[in-house]
FIKOLZA-1660 file (N, C-alpha, C; in steps of 0.1 Angstrom, whole numbers, plus 5000, padded with zeros to 4 digits):
% residues 75
   i   px   py   pz ch aa at
   1 4962 5249 5021  A  M  N
   1 4971 5258 5029  A  M CA
   1 4981 5248 5037  A  M  C
   2 4992 5253 5037  A  R  N
   2 5003 5245 5046  A  R CA
   2 5002 5249 5060  A  R  C
   3 5006 5239 5069  A  K  N
   3 5007 5241 5083  A  K CA
   3 5021 5249 5086  A  K  C
   4 5020 5257 5095  A  A  N
   4 5033 5265 5099  A  A CA
   4 5040 5257 5108  A  A  C
   5 5053 5259 5108  A  G  N
   5 5062 5251 5117  A  G CA
   5 5071 5241 5110  A  G  C
   6 5078 5235 5119  A  R  N
   6 5088 5226 5115  A  R CA
   6 5082 5212 5110  A  R  C
   7 5086 5206 5099  A  P  N
   7 5080 5193 5095  A  P CA
   7 5083 5181 5104  A  P  C
   8 5076 5173 5106  A  S  N
   8 5079 5160 5115  A  S CA
   8 5091 5152 5111  A  S  C
   9 5098 5147 5120  A  N  N
   9 5109 5139 5116  A  N CA
   9 5106 5124 5118  A  N  C
  10 5093 5121 5124  A  I  N
  10 5090 5107 5124  A  I CA
  10 5085 5102 5112  A  I  C
  11 5090 5089 5109  A  S  N
  11 5086 5082 5097  A  S CA
  11 5071 5079 5097  A  S  C
  12 5066 5079 5086  A  K  N
  12 5051 5076 5084  A  K CA
  12 5050 5060 5085  A  K  C
  13 5040 5056 5092  A  R  N
  13 5035 5042 5095  A  R CA
  13 5023 5038 5085  A  R  C
  14 5025 5026 5083  A  L  N
  14 5012 5020 5074  A  L CA
  14 5002 5014 5084  A  L  C
  15 4990 5015 5080  A  K  N
  15 4979 5009 5088  A  K CA
  15 4979 4995 5086  A  K  C
  16 4974 4987 5096  A  D  N
  16 4972 4973 5093  A  D CA
  16 4962 4970 5082  A  D  C
  17 4966 4961 5074  A  G  N
  17 4957 4957 5062  A  G CA
  17 4966 4951 5051  A  G  C
  18 4959 4949 5039  A  Y  N
  18 4966 4944 5027  A  Y CA
  18 4968 4954 5018  A  Y  C
  19 4980 4955 5012  A  Y  N
  19 4984 4965 5003  A  Y CA
  19 4988 4960 4989  A  Y  C
  20 4984 4969 4978  A  M  N
  20 4986 4965 4964  A  M CA
  20 4990 4977 4958  A  M  C
  21 4998 4975 4947  A  L  N
  21 5001 4986 4937  A  L CA
  21 4994 4987 4925  A  L  C
  22 4989 4996 4920  A  I  N
  22 4982 4997 4907  A  I CA
  22 4988 5007 4898  A  I  C
  23 4993 5004 4887  A  T  N
  23 4999 5014 4877  A  T CA
  23 4990 5017 4866  A  T  C
  24 4987 5029 4864  A  V  N
  24 4977 5034 4854  A  V CA
  24 4986 5037 4841  A  V  C
  25 4981 5033 4830  A  K  N
  25 4987 5036 4817  A  K CA
  25 4991 5051 4816  A  K  C
  26 5002 5055 4810  A  N  N
  26 5007 5068 4809  A  N CA
  26 5010 5075 4821  A  N  C
  27 5013 5067 4831  A  S  N
  27 5018 5072 4844  A  S CA
  27 5031 5065 4848  A  S  C
  28 5040 5073 4854  A  K  N
  28 5051 5068 4858  A  K CA
  28 5051 5062 4873  A  K  C
  29 5043 5069 4881  A  K  N
  29 5042 5065 4896  A  K CA
  29 5030 5056 4898  A  K  C
  30 5032 5045 4905  A  P  N
  30 5021 5036 4909  A  P CA
  30 5013 5041 4920  A  P  C
  31 5001 5038 4923  A  I  N
  31 4993 5041 4933  A  I CA
  31 4991 5030 4942  A  I  C
  32 4995 5032 4956  A  R  N
  32 4994 5021 4967  A  R CA
  32 4980 5023 4972  A  R  C
  33 4973 5012 4973  A  I  N
  33 4960 5010 4978  A  I CA
  33 4960 5000 4990  A  I  C
  34 4952 5004 5001  A  M  N
  34 4950 4994 5013  A  M CA
  34 4937 4989 5014  A  M  C
  35 4935 4978 5017  A  R  N
  35 4922 4970 5019  A  R CA
  35 4922 4964 5032  A  R  C
  36 4910 4962 5039  A  E  N
  36 4909 4956 5053  A  E CA
  36 4910 4941 5053  A  E  C
  37 4904 4935 5043  A  T  N
  37 4904 4920 5042  A  T CA
  37 4908 4916 5028  A  T  C
  38 4912 4902 5028  A  L  N
  38 4917 4895 5016  A  L CA
  38 4906 4895 5005  A  L  C
  39 4894 4894 5009  A  E  N
  39 4882 4894 4999  A  E CA
  39 4882 4907 4991  A  E  C
  40 4884 4919 4999  A  E  N
  40 4884 4931 4994  A  E CA
  40 4895 4933 4983  A  E  C
  41 4906 4927 4987  A  V  N
  41 4918 4926 4977  A  V CA
  41 4914 4919 4964  A  V  C
  42 4907 4908 4965  A  K  N
  42 4903 4900 4953  A  K CA
  42 4894 4908 4945  A  K  C
  43 4885 4915 4952  A  Q  N
  43 4874 4923 4944  A  Q CA
  43 4882 4935 4937  A  Q  C
  44 4892 4941 4944  A  A  N
  44 4900 4951 4938  A  A CA
  44 4907 4947 4926  A  A  C
  45 4912 4935 4927  A  E  N
  45 4920 4928 4915  A  E CA
  45 4911 4927 4903  A  E  C
  46 4899 4922 4906  A  K  N
  46 4889 4922 4894  A  K CA
  46 4886 4936 4889  A  K  C
  47 4883 4945 4898  A  K  N
  47 4881 4959 4894  A  K CA
  47 4891 4966 4886  A  K  C
  48 4904 4963 4890  A  F  N
  48 4915 4969 4883  A  F CA
  48 4922 4959 4872  A  F  C
  49 4914 4951 4867  A  S  N
  49 4921 4941 4858  A  S CA
  49 4927 4946 4845  A  S  C
  50 4922 4957 4841  A  T  N
  50 4928 4964 4829  A  T CA
  50 4941 4971 4832  A  T  C
  51 4944 4973 4845  A  R  N
  51 4956 4980 4849  A  R CA
  51 4967 4970 4853  A  R  C
  52 4979 4974 4855  A  N  N
  52 4989 4967 4860  A  N CA
  52 4987 4965 4876  A  N  C
  53 4985 4954 4880  A  F  N
  53 4982 4951 4895  A  F CA
  53 4992 4943 4902  A  F  C
  54 4997 4947 4913  A  K  N
  54 5007 4940 4919  A  K CA
  54 5004 4939 4935  A  K  C
  55 5003 4927 4940  A  Y  N
  55 5000 4926 4954  A  Y CA
  55 5014 4928 4962  A  Y  C
  56 5013 4937 4973  A  L  N
  56 5025 4939 4981  A  L CA
  56 5026 4930 4993  A  L  C
  57 5015 4928 4999  A  G  N
  57 5016 4920 5011  A  G CA
  57 5007 4926 5022  A  G  C
  58 5007 4918 5034  A  Q  N
  58 4999 4922 5046  A  Q CA
  58 5008 4930 5056  A  Q  C
  59 5003 4940 5062  A  V  N
  59 5009 4946 5072  A  V CA
  59 5002 4945 5085  A  V  C
  60 5010 4941 5096  A  K  N
  60 5004 4941 5109  A  K CA
  60 5014 4945 5119  A  K  C
  61 5009 4955 5128  A  N  N
  61 5018 4959 5138  A  N CA
  61 5032 4966 5132  A  N  C
  62 5029 4973 5121  A  H  N
  62 5040 4980 5113  A  H CA
  62 5051 4970 5109  A  H  C
  63 5048 4957 5105  A  F  N
  63 5057 4948 5100  A  F CA
  63 5050 4941 5088  A  F  C
  64 5058 4938 5078  A  W  N
  64 5052 4930 5066  A  W CA
  64 5050 4916 5071  A  W  C
  65 5038 4911 5069  A  I  N
  65 5035 4897 5073  A  I CA
  65 5040 4887 5060  A  I  C
  66 5036 4891 5048  A  D  N
  66 5039 4884 5036  A  D CA
  66 5042 4893 5025  A  D  C
  67 5046 4886 5014  A  G  N
  67 5049 4895 5001  A  G CA
  67 5065 4896 5000  A  G  C
  68 5069 4906 4992  A  D  N
  68 5083 4907 4989  A  D CA
  68 5090 4913 5001  A  D  C
  69 5084 4921 5010  A  N  N
  69 5091 4926 5022  A  N CA
  69 5089 4919 5034  A  N  C
  70 5087 4906 5033  A  K  N
  70 5082 4898 5045  A  K CA
  70 5093 4899 5056  A  K  C
  71 5088 4903 5068  A  G  N
  71 5097 4904 5081  A  G CA
  71 5102 4917 5081  A  G  C
  72 5102 4926 5073  A  K  N
  72 5108 4941 5073  A  K CA
  72 5098 4950 5080  A  K  C
  73 5103 4960 5086  A  P  N
  73 5094 4971 5091  A  P CA
  73 5089 4979 5080  A  P  C
  74 5077 4986 5081  A  T  N
  74 5071 4994 5072  A  T CA
  74 5078 5008 5068  A  T  C
  75 5088 5011 5077  A  T  N
  75 5094 5024 5074  A  T CA
  75 5103 5025 5061  A  T  C
% end
């Protein structure tokens, strides 16, 4: 059920952590997954080894620390 009222104009922020994209076969849109530690990212990479896996980078205080978007805000 949808909430009544006007939708928020505030852009969504990403939580602090490590982000990756996983593309499933026969799907056009990738899935973005967040993990708390780098060890969990390595475990996820092994788990999703049969799928297209791409590491996006680390987010801290709403800024990308590393990866393709390094130094940019998360909005």
